[in-house]
N, C-alpha and C positions, 0 to 999 in steps of 0.2 A: 892207774889201777882200776880194774873193773869193779862195778858195783855188785853187791851180793844179790843174787836172784831170789828174792823172797817170794812166798806164795802169792801175795797180793800183786807184786810186780809181774810175776809170771802170768797171772790171770789177765792183767792189763795188756801185756805184750801178745799173749795168745789171742785175745779178742781183736786187737789191732791187726794181727796177721790174718786171721780167718775172716773177719767182718769188715776190715778196713777202717779208715777214720777220715774225717773231713779235714782237708787242709785249709789254709788261710783264704783260698779263693772259693771255698764252698764246694770243692770237688772231692768225691770219694776216692781215696788212695788206698791201694793194696800193696803194702810195703813187702820187701824181701826180708829174709832173716837178717842179712847183713845190714840192711837199712834200719831194722829195729835194734840191732846191736849198737849201731852208731847213735841212734836217737836216745836210747835208754842207758847206754854206757855199761852194758853187762858183758860177761865173757862170751865170746863167740862159740867156742867149743861146747860150753854148758848149754847155751840156748839151742844150738843145732841138735844136741843130744835130746833135750826135752821135746823139741818139735818132732824129732824122728820117733822117739818112744811113744808119744801121745798121738801120733798120726795127724799132725796139724794140716799137712798138705791135703790129705784125703778129706778132712773136715772142711777145708777152704774150698776145695773143688765141689763138694756136695752143696755147700752153702751157695756158691755162685751159680750152680746149676738150678737150684731151687729158686734163687732170686730171678734168674733169666726166665724161668717158667712162669713165675708169678707176674713179672712184667709183661710177658707175652700174653698171658691170660687177661690182664687188665687192659692191654691194648685191644685185644679181641673184643672184650665187653664194650669198650668205647666205640669200636668200629661198628658193632652190632647196633648199639643205641643210635649212632649217627645214621646208619643205614635205615633204621626204622623211622627216624625223624624225617629223613629225606623222602622216603617212600610215602609217609603220611602227608608231607607237604605236596608231593607230586600228585597224590590222589585228590587233595583239596583243589589244586590248580586245574587238574583235568575236569573235576566236577564243576568248577566255576566256568571253565570254557564251554562245557556242554550246556550248563544253565544259560549262558549268554546266547548260545545258538538257539536254544529252545525259546528264550524270550523273543528273539528276533523273528523266529518262524511264527510264534504265536501272534506277534504284532502284525505280521503280514496276513495271517488268517483273519484277524479282526478287521483289518483295513479292507480286505476283499469282501467281507460280509457287509460292512458299512458303506462302502463306496462301489457302486456297480461299474464304474469306469476304471477301477483299479486293475492294472494289467499284470499284477504279480511281481515277484522279485526279479530283478535283472539277472541275467546269466552270470555275470562276474560276481555278484553278491552271493548267489547260490554256490558258485564255485568256492568262494572264500569260506562260506559256512560249512561246506562239505569238507574242505581241507582242515578246517579247525576241528571238526568232529573226528576226522581220521587221526589227527595229531593227538587230540585228547584221549582217544581210544588207545593209541600206542603208549602214551605216557601212563595211562591207568594200568594197562597190561604189564608194562615193565615194572611198575610199582608193586603189582601183585605177583610178580615172578613168572608171568606168562609171556615171556619175551619171544614172540613168534619169529621175529627177525633174527634173533640170536640163535634160536634152536635149530635153524637151518644149518649152522656150521658147528653145532655142538657135537662132541665126541666123548665117548667114555674112555679116557686115558688111564683110568684106574684098572682097566682090564687089559692085561698085556697083549692079548691076541688082537684086540681092537686097535691098540696103539701100533702094533707091528703092521697090521693091514694099512693103516693110515700112512705110516712111514714108507711102505712099499709103493703106495699110490703116489706119494710125493716124489719118490725116487724115479718112478716111471714118467711122471710129468716132467721132471727136470731133464731126464734123458731125451724125451721127445722134443723138448724145447732146444736142447743143445744140438740135436740132429737137424732140427729146422734151421737154426742159425748156421750150422756147419754147411748144410746144403745150399743156403743162400749165398755163402761166401765163395763157393766153388764155381 
C-alpha cells in the first residue's frame, strides 16, 4: 500500500525531482516521477497529478537551464583568468628575452670601447640575437592581442555578407582545384 503524500514528503520529492539529489557515488541524479514513486513508496497517480498541477517539469527545466548558464559563466571566468595569467607570463618571458638581448649587445659595446682589437659580434650571434628579438616581439604582441600573423586570416563571420563572400571564395577555390586535377587526369 502506498504511503500518504504529506506536505513535508511532497516538498522533499519535489526538491529531488527539480534539483536532483546526490547518489552513493557522489553523482547528481535527476530522477523521474516513477523513480520517485518507487523510492518514496507514494501513489503514482497522486504524485503525477501534483507534479502536473504545480508545473514541476517547467521548474526543473528552468533550474537546469539556469544551472548550465551558471556553469558556463564560471567556466568563462576561469578561462579569462587563465588567459590573463598566460598573457602576463608571456609578457614577462618576452621582456626577459629582450633584456637578455639588450645585455648581450651592451656587453659587446663595452668590449668594443675597452678593446681596440675587438672585431664585434660574430654574424651567427647577431642572427640569434635578432631571431630572439623577433620571437620576443611576436610573443609580446600575441599577449597584447596584436596578433599580426593571425589578423592576416581573420574574418568577420558575425557579418552574414562577409561570411557569404568567404564561402563563395572557398567554393571558387575548390572548383578551380577540382578542374585542375580533372584536367591533369585527362
